C-alpha positions in Angstrom: -1.1 -15.0 -14.0 -0.5 -18.2 -12.1 2.6 -18.4 -9.8 4.1 -21.2 -11.9 2.8 -20.7 -15.4 5.9 -22.6 -16.6 7.6 -25.1 -14.3 10.6 -27.4 -14.9 11.4 -30.1 -12.4 14.8 -31.6 -13.1 16.6 -34.5 -11.5 19.8 -36.4 -12.5 17.9 -39.7 -12.0 20.4 -42.1 -13.6 24.0 -41.1 -12.7 25.6 -44.3 -14.0 23.7 -43.9 -17.3 24.4 -40.1 -17.5 20.8 -39.1 -17.7 18.7 -36.2 -16.6 14.9 -36.3 -16.4 12.9 -33.1 -16.9 9.2 -32.7 -16.3 7.8 -29.5 -17.8 4.4 -28.3 -16.7 2.7 -25.7 -18.8 -0.4 -24.1 -17.0 -1.9 -22.5 -20.1 -0.8 -24.4 -23.3 -1.6 -23.1 -26.7 -5.2 -24.3 -27.4 -4.2 -25.0 -31.0 -1.5 -27.3 -29.8 1.6 -26.4 -27.9 4.9 -26.1 -29.8 8.2 -26.8 -28.1 11.8 -26.2 -29.1 15.3 -26.7 -27.8 18.1 -24.3 -28.8 20.3 -25.4 -31.7 23.4 -23.6 -30.3 24.6 -21.9 -27.1 25.5 -18.3 -27.1 29.2 -17.8 -26.9 30.0 -20.9 -28.9 29.1 -20.2 -32.6 28.3 -23.7 -34.0 25.0 -25.5 -34.5 25.2 -28.3 -32.0 21.7 -29.7 -32.2 21.3 -30.4 -28.5 18.0 -32.1 -29.3 19.9 -35.2 -30.5 20.4 -36.0 -26.8 16.7 -36.1 -26.1 16.2 -39.9 -25.7 12.5 -40.0 -24.9 9.7 -37.5 -24.8 6.0 -37.9 -23.8 3.1 -35.8 -22.6 -0.2 -36.0 -20.8 -3.0 -33.7 -19.6 -5.4 -34.5 -16.8 -4.1 -38.1 -16.8 -4.7 -38.6 -20.5 -1.8 -39.1 -23.0 -1.1 -36.3 -25.5 0.6 -37.0 -28.7 4.0 -35.3 -29.3 5.2 -35.1 -32.9 8.8 -34.2 -34.0 8.5 -31.3 -36.5 12.2 -30.4 -37.0 15.7 -31.0 -35.9 15.0 -29.4 -32.5 11.2 -28.8 -32.4 8.1 -30.7 -31.4 4.4 -30.2 -31.6 1.9 -31.4 -28.9 -1.7 -32.1 -29.8 -4.3 -29.7 -28.4 -5.5 -30.3 -24.8 -7.8 -28.6 -22.5 -5.9 -28.5 -19.2 -2.4 -28.1 -18.0 0.1 -29.9 -20.2 2.8 -32.0 -18.6 5.8 -33.0 -20.8 8.4 -35.4 -19.5 11.6 -36.1 -21.3 15.1 -37.7 -20.7 18.4 -36.1 -21.7 21.6 -38.0 -22.2 24.3 -36.0 -20.5 27.8 -37.1 -21.2 29.5 -34.1 -22.8 32.6 -33.2 -20.8 32.8 -29.6 -21.9 31.5 -26.2 -20.9 28.8 -26.2 -23.6 26.3 -28.9 -22.7 25.7 -31.3 -19.9 27.7 -33.9 -18.0 26.4 -36.3 -15.3 28.1 -39.1 -13.4 28.4 -40.4 -9.8 30.6 -37.4 -8.8 28.6 -34.4 -10.1 26.0 -33.1 -12.5 26.6 -30.0 -14.6 24.3 -28.6 -17.3 23.6 -25.5 -19.4 20.0 -24.6 -19.8 20.3 -24.6 -23.6 20.7 -28.3 -23.6 18.0 -29.3 -21.1 15.2 -26.8 -21.0 12.6 -27.0 -23.8 11.2 -23.5 -24.8 7.5 -23.1 -24.6 7.0 -21.5 -28.0 4.9 -18.3 -27.7 5.6 -18.0 -24.0 9.3 -17.2 -24.0 8.7 -14.0 -22.1 6.8 -15.7 -19.3 8.5 -16.3 -15.9 10.0 -19.7 -15.4 10.3 -21.8 -12.2 12.8 -24.6 -11.9 12.6 -27.3 -9.2 16.0 -28.8 -8.8 15.9 -32.3 -7.2 18.7 -34.3 -5.7 19.8 -37.5 -7.5 18.9 -40.8 -5.7 21.2 -41.2 -2.7 22.9 -37.8 -3.1 21.0 -35.6 -0.7 24.3 -34.4 0.6 25.2 -32.8 -2.8 25.1 -29.0 -3.0 23.8 -26.7 -5.8 26.0 -24.0 -7.2 24.4 -21.6 -9.7 23.7 -17.9 -10.3 20.1 -18.7 -11.0 18.1 -16.9 -8.2 16.2 -18.9 -5.6 12.4 -18.5 -5.8 12.1 -16.2 -2.8 8.9 -16.7 -0.9 7.9 -19.8 -2.7 6.8 -22.8 -0.5 9.6 -24.9 -2.1 12.1 -22.1 -2.1 15.6 -23.5 -2.3 18.0 -22.8 0.6 21.3 -21.3 -0.3 23.2 -24.0 -2.3 20.3 -26.4 -1.7 17.8 -28.3 -3.8 14.4 -26.7 -4.2 12.7 -24.0 -6.3 14.6 -21.4 -8.4 13.2 -18.8 -10.8 14.0 -16.8 -13.9 12.1 -13.8 -15.4 11.9 -15.4 -18.9 13.4 -18.1 -21.0 16.4 -16.1 -22.2 17.4 -15.7 -18.5 16.6 -19.3 -17.7 19.2 -20.7 -20.1 21.9 -18.2 -19.1 22.6 -19.6 -15.6 24.4 -23.0 -15.7 24.1 -25.3 -12.7 26.7 -27.5 -10.9 25.6 -30.1 -8.4 27.9 -32.2 -6.3 30.6 -31.8 -3.6 33.1 -29.4 -5.1 35.7 -27.3 -3.4 34.4 -23.8 -2.9 35.9 -20.4 -1.9 34.1 -17.1 -1.8 35.0 -13.4 -1.8 33.5 -10.0 -2.3 34.5 -7.5 -5.0 33.3 -4.0 -4.1 30.7 -5.7 -1.9 29.4 -8.0 -4.6 29.4 -11.7 -3.7 31.5 -14.1 -5.8 31.9 -17.9 -5.6 34.6 -20.1 -7.1 33.6 -23.7 -7.5 36.1 -26.4 -8.4 34.9 -29.9 -9.4 37.4 -32.7 -9.8 40.3 -34.3 -8.0 42.6 -31.4 -7.0 45.0 -32.2 -4.2 46.2 -29.3 -2.0 44.7 -26.6 -4.1 45.5 -23.1 -2.8 41.9 -21.7 -2.9 42.8 -18.6 -0.9 45.5 -17.5 -3.4 43.1 -18.1 -6.3 40.4 -16.1 -4.6 42.6 -13.2 -3.8 44.1 -13.0 -7.3 40.6 -13.3 -8.9 39.2 -10.7 -6.5 41.9 -8.2 -7.7 41.0 -9.0 -11.4 37.3 -8.6 -10.7 37.7 -5.3 -8.9 39.9 -3.9 -11.6 37.3 -4.7 -14.2 34.4 -3.4 -12.2 36.2 -0.1 -11.6 37.1 0.1 -15.3 33.5 0.1 -16.4 32.0 1.9 -13.4 34.8 4.2 -12.0 32.4 6.2 -9.9 29.9 3.7 -8.5 31.9 0.4 -8.6 28.6 -1.3 -9.3 28.9 -4.9 -10.5 26.7 -5.5 -13.6 25.4 -9.0 -12.7 23.4 -7.7 -9.7 20.7 -6.9 -12.2 20.0 -10.6 -12.7 21.5 -12.5 -9.7 22.6 -12.1 -6.2 26.1 -13.4 -6.9 28.6 -14.3 -9.6 29.8 -17.9 -9.8 32.9 -19.3 -11.4 32.3 -23.0 -11.9 35.4 -24.9 -13.0 35.7 -28.5 -14.0 39.3 -29.7 -13.4 40.7 -32.5 -15.6 44.1 -33.7 -16.6 44.4 -31.5 -19.7 41.3 -29.4 -20.1 41.1 -25.7 -21.1 38.2 -23.5 -22.1 35.4 -21.2 -20.9 31.9 -20.0 -21.7 30.5 -16.8 -20.5 27.0 -16.2 -19.0 25.3 -13.1 -17.6 26.1 -13.8 -13.9 28.5 -16.8 -14.1 31.0 -18.6 -16.2 31.7 -22.3 -16.9 35.4 -23.1 -17.1 37.7 -26.1 -17.7 41.3 -26.3 -16.7 44.1 -28.7 -16.1 44.8 -29.5 -12.4 48.5 -28.7 -13.1 47.5 -25.1 -13.8 46.2 -24.6 -10.3 48.5 -23.5 -7.5 49.2 -25.8 -4.6 49.6 -24.5 -1.0 53.1 -23.8 -0.1 54.4 -24.0 -3.7 56.0 -20.9 -5.3 56.0 -19.8 -8.0 52.7 -21.1 -9.4 54.0 -21.1 -13.0 52.8 -20.1 -16.4 49.9 -22.5 -16.3 48.4 -20.5 -13.5 48.8 -17.4 -15.5 46.8 -19.1 -18.3 44.1 -20.0 -15.8 43.9 -16.4 -14.5 43.8 -15.2 -18.1 40.8 -17.4 -18.7 39.1 -16.1 -15.6 39.8 -12.5 -16.7 38.6 -13.2 -20.2 35.2 -14.7 -19.2 34.6 -12.1 -16.5 35.2 -9.3 -19.0 32.5 -10.9 -21.1 30.0 -10.0 -18.3 30.1 -6.5 -19.9 31.4 -7.2 -23.4 29.0 -9.6 -25.2 26.6 -10.5 -22.4 25.4 -6.9 -22.1 27.2 -5.0 -24.9 26.1 -7.1 -27.8 26.2 -6.9 -31.6 22.7 -6.0 -33.0 22.6 -9.5 -34.6 22.4 -10.9 -31.0 19.7 -8.6 -29.7 17.8 -10.9 -29.4 19.4 -14.2 -30.1 17.7 -16.5 -32.6 18.6 -19.9 -31.1 17.2 -21.9 -34.0 19.7 -20.9 -36.6 23.1 -19.2 -37.1 23.3 -15.5 -36.1 25.9 -13.9 -38.4 27.9 -10.8 -37.4 31.1 -9.3 -38.6 31.8 -8.0 -35.1 33.2 -10.9 -33.2 36.6 -9.3 -33.5 35.2 -6.6 -31.2 33.5 -8.9 -28.8 36.0 -11.7 -28.6 39.1 -9.9 -30.0 38.8 -6.9 -27.7 38.1 -9.2 -24.7 41.2 -11.2 -25.6 43.2 -8.0 -25.6 41.9 -6.9 -22.2 42.1 -10.3 -20.5 45.9 -10.3 -20.1 46.0 -6.5 -19.8 43.8 -6.8 -16.7 46.2 -9.4 -15.1 48.8 -6.6 -15.4 46.5 -3.8 -14.2 45.3 -5.9 -11.3 48.9 -6.7 -10.3 48.7 -10.5 -10.5 51.5 -10.5 -13.1 54.3 -8.0 -13.8 55.2 -6.2 -17.0 57.8 -8.7 -18.2 55.3 -11.5 -17.8 52.7 -9.5 -19.7 55.1 -8.7 -22.5 56.0 -12.3 -22.8 52.4 -13.3 -23.1 51.7 -10.6 -25.6 54.7 -11.7 -27.6 53.3 -15.2 -27.8 50.1 -13.9 -29.2 51.9 -11.8 -31.8 54.0 -14.9 -32.8 50.9 -17.1 -33.1 49.1 -14.7 -35.4 52.1 -14.1 -37.6 52.9 -17.8 -37.9 49.7 -18.5 -39.8 49.5 -17.7 -43.5 45.7 -17.6 -43.2 45.9 -14.1 -41.8 46.8 -12.9 -45.3 43.7 -14.6 -46.8 41.0 -13.7 -44.4 40.2 -10.6 -42.4 39.0 -10.7 -38.8 35.6 -9.4 -40.0 35.4 -12.2 -42.5 36.5 -14.7 -39.8 33.7 -13.3 -37.5 31.0 -13.9 -40.1 32.4 -17.3 -41.0 32.7 -18.5 -37.4 29.8 -20.9 -37.8 31.1 -22.7 -40.9 34.9 -22.3 -40.7 36.4 -21.1 -37.4 34.4 -23.7 -35.4 35.0 -26.4 -37.9 38.8 -26.3 -38.2 41.0 -28.9 -39.8 44.7 -29.5 -40.5 44.8 -26.7 -43.1 43.1 -24.1 -41.1 46.3 -22.2 -40.1 46.9 -21.8 -43.8 43.4 -20.6 -44.6 41.9 -18.8 -41.6 42.7 -16.1 -39.1 41.4 -16.1 -35.5 39.1 -13.2 -34.6 40.3 -13.9 -31.0 44.1 -13.6 -31.4 44.3 -11.3 -34.4 41.3 -9.4 -33.0 43.3 -8.8 -29.9 46.2 -7.4 -32.0 43.7 -5.1 -33.8 42.6 -3.9 -30.4 46.2 -3.4 -29.3 47.0 -1.5 -32.5 43.9 0.6 -32.2 44.6 1.4 -28.5 48.2 2.4 -29.4 47.1 4.5 -32.4 44.5 6.4 -30.3 47.1 7.0 -27.5 49.6 8.3 -30.0 47.2 10.5 -31.9 45.8 12.1 -28.7 49.0 12.6 -26.9 48.1 9.8 -24.5 44.9 11.6 -23.5 42.6 9.0 -24.9 42.6 5.2 -25.4 40.6 2.2 -26.2 39.4 2.3 -22.6 37.3 5.3 -23.5 35.7 3.4 -26.4 34.8 0.5 -24.1 33.2 2.8 -21.5 31.1 4.6 -24.2 29.9 1.2 -25.5 29.0 0.2 -22.0 27.1 3.4 -21.3 25.2 3.4 -24.6 24.5 -0.3 -25.2 25.4 -2.4 -22.1 24.4 -0.8 -18.8 20.6 -0.9 -19.5 20.5 -4.0 -21.7 18.5 -6.0 -19.2 16.6 -3.0 -17.9 14.3 -2.6 -20.9 16.7 -1.2 -23.5 18.0 -4.3 -25.4 19.8 -2.5 -28.2 22.8 -4.0 -29.9 25.8 -2.4 -31.6 25.1 -2.0 -35.3 27.4 -3.7 -37.8 28.9 -0.4 -39.1 29.0 1.5 -35.8 32.6 1.1 -34.7 34.3 4.0 -36.6 31.8 6.5 -35.3 31.9 5.1 -31.8 35.7 5.3 -31.7 35.6 8.9 -33.1 33.0 10.0 -30.6 34.9 8.5 -27.6 38.4 9.6 -28.5 38.3 12.1 -31.5 40.4 9.6 -33.5 39.3 8.8 -37.0 39.8 5.0 -37.2 38.2 4.5 -40.6 41.4 3.8 -42.5 42.9 1.8 -39.6 39.9 -0.5 -39.5 39.6 -0.7 -43.3 43.2 -2.0 -43.4 43.4 -4.2 -40.3 39.9 -5.3 -39.4 38.0 -5.4 -42.7 41.2 -5.8 -44.7 44.0 -8.3 -44.3 47.0 -6.1 -43.6 49.2 -6.9 -40.5 48.9 -4.3 -37.7 52.2 -2.3 -37.7 52.9 -3.1 -34.0 56.6 -2.3 -34.0 55.8 1.3 -35.2 52.9 1.7 -32.8 54.7 0.3 -29.8 57.8 2.6 -30.1 56.2 5.8 -28.7 55.2 3.7 -25.7 58.8 2.9 -25.0 58.5 -0.7 -26.2 60.6 -2.4 -28.8 59.4 -5.4 -30.9 62.0 -7.7 -32.5 61.9 -11.1 -34.2 64.1 -14.1 -33.7 64.2 -17.7 -34.8 62.6 -20.0 -32.3 64.8 -22.5 -30.4 64.7 -26.0 -31.8 63.5 -25.0 -35.3 63.7 -28.2 -37.3 63.9 -26.6 -40.8 60.7 -28.5 -41.8 58.4 -25.6 -41.0 55.5 -27.8 -39.6 53.5 -28.0 -36.5 54.0 -31.4 -34.8 52.0 -33.5 -32.4 53.5 -36.2 -30.3 51.1 -38.9 -29.1 51.3 -42.6 -28.1 55.0 -42.8 -29.1 54.4 -41.2 -32.5 55.6 -38.0 -34.1 52.7 -36.8 -36.2 52.6 -33.8 -38.5 49.6 -31.7 -37.4 50.0 -28.8 -39.9 52.2 -28.3 -43.0 52.6 -24.6 -43.4 52.1 -23.3 -47.0 55.3 -22.7 -48.8 57.4 -24.6 -46.2 60.2 -27.1 -46.8 57.8 -29.9 -45.9 55.2 -28.5 -48.3 57.7 -28.4 -51.2 58.8 -31.9 -50.4 55.2 -33.3 -50.4 54.8 -34.1 -46.7 51.2 -33.8 -45.4 49.3 -33.3 -42.2 48.6 -36.7 -40.6 51.9 -38.2 -41.8 53.6 -40.1 -38.9 57.4 -39.4 -39.1 59.2 -42.7 -38.4 62.8 -42.0 -39.6 65.2 -39.4 -40.8 68.2 -40.6 -42.9 67.5 -44.1 -41.6 67.4 -43.2 -37.9 64.3 -43.8 -35.9 62.1 -40.9 -34.8 60.3 -41.5 -31.5 58.8 -38.1 -30.8 59.3 -34.4 -31.4 62.3 -34.2 -29.2 64.1 -37.0 -31.1 63.2 -35.4 -34.4 64.7 -32.1 -33.3 67.9 -33.8 -32.2 68.3 -35.6 -35.5 67.7 -32.5 -37.6 69.9 -30.3 -35.4 73.0 -32.1 -36.9 72.1 -30.5 -40.3 72.4 -27.0 -41.8 69.8 -25.1 -43.8 70.0 -26.3 -47.4 70.9 -29.9 -46.5 68.8 -32.6 -48.0 67.5 -35.3 -45.7 65.4 -38.4 -46.4 62.3 -38.6 -44.3 60.2 -41.8 -44.0 56.6 -41.5 -42.9 53.6 -43.6 -42.6 50.6 -42.1 -44.5 47.7 -44.1 -43.2 49.2 -47.7 -43.4 51.6 -47.0 -46.3 55.3 -46.3 -45.9 56.4 -43.3 -47.9 59.8 -41.7 -48.5 60.4 -38.0 -49.1 63.5 -35.9 -49.7 63.4 -32.6 -47.9 65.7 -29.6 -48.4 65.8 -28.0 -44.9 64.9 -24.3 -44.8 66.6 -21.5 -43.0 64.9 -21.0 -39.6 62.5 -18.1 -39.9 62.4 -15.2 -37.5 58.9 -16.1 -36.3 59.3 -15.6 -32.5 58.3 -12.1 -31.3 60.1 -10.5 -28.4 58.9 -7.3 -26.6 61.2 -5.3 -24.4 60.8 -1.9 -22.6 63.4 0.5 -23.8 62.3 3.6 -21.9 59.5 5.0 -19.7 56.6 7.0 -21.3 57.0 10.7 -20.9 55.8 12.1 -17.5 52.2 13.0 -17.5 51.3 10.6 -20.3 49.2 7.4 -19.9 51.2 4.3 -20.7 49.8 1.4 -22.6 49.2 -0.5 -19.4 
């Protein structure tokens, strides 16, 4: 086998035009004609994205002679047969400011492999080499990626430098995103494993040391959770380091997991500044995002549903288990902030209460189970509209409450001797630890009841039938009481009596969602309506609307003027009694000595 049977040379050649040029050299193309394909979606984001639509040009040659390339599908091509090495050159338009695709400008270049690296069909298991090249005039830029350098290669990249990188196969190649530029960087070790935190964007006076220390504590807590004896970091099977690469904007938020790294977006106001205490709730949100994506290093990147083992990147991969892989991760993300000591118990209970309130606010939870939400992620959850809160439930947020309820039920049934922790460790040992070591087996669709029983002795069949595969609310008040925690409900401050979700933008107060059965629903108001007046008084934003309605009592009738599109409409609304939709959690007593608390 040749040293470079598959070689990609990539350069952000047109920063102002947001373009990447990739040259793919295939040493031994299929003699019948080489097929090429680009993934239609990226693992972790369950929506067909058709990355191939950003391929602007594509051409090929062999031994100096042109080779015809024919488009055969939405994301596939066919090259005519040729005798020698096949060279395919193509240009990618990269202007997607997200964690999912590629973004290039004069300040940086970021890309996921799924949006830039064509697969050589039939040779997906062959090793891949990648020659990363500096953009014109940007030789001072640095490269940050968990993709390993091609050790011993004549063009081996220096640490953080341009040059040759390698991957054992195509699946690995597309699971290591790359950031190029001049970001702010901080490093740390967690149980000896190197970690980098890379921040791209304008971030004055960022407290990198504080972020690194808090993140180190989270990482070590999670490593020790899955490997209590060895403290072995899982990503060392595919990389020499873990990389958090964060794009900082004015209002961004999101993350996407990879086997040895994660791509994040956050608002600069969420990051702590040196000498400023406290950092605030936004920083908690950032750490929660860090915790969530790092937990995915085990849960979904190595412990996978059978439907993802392996991925079929050309079509939807349906599973009913995203409530386990995203919901359980959403449960543990904040819990590990508490276990790592970066937030205290009152802060944890406040954050948990917000999740409970969010889930119970949506009527959709009574129409769709989290198993159904998981299966429908491709066509419903990732294609939400103004009615989605009335029709859907989130396998993230309600999935986290299913995990919480399951954890509490196990603890109660076993006298605090077992918990969901034991289930996660069993799944890791059976399905995750050796996934990239020749045992790529996924969790079967119907395996959870048996796994839970094996790990804890608790029969979860009825619980899951009601709350994961059924649509019943998890009885959290009842389950939290043995842990010394009280759950109560109250009306939220500033309730308008309309029972809508509002959005204030550009000096307008717009209805984002009308909840089913609400006062607004009964009156005929709709999502998208711009509220301009109440009883003849002008509405400027959500605050002014709340002020006007606060002068009324439940049952009062008010006249609301709205613009629906460009038409002025008038509605008479009978204000509703503020509902008790805000959850509060408080500790009432400590757990009995010798027991294991929820935390």
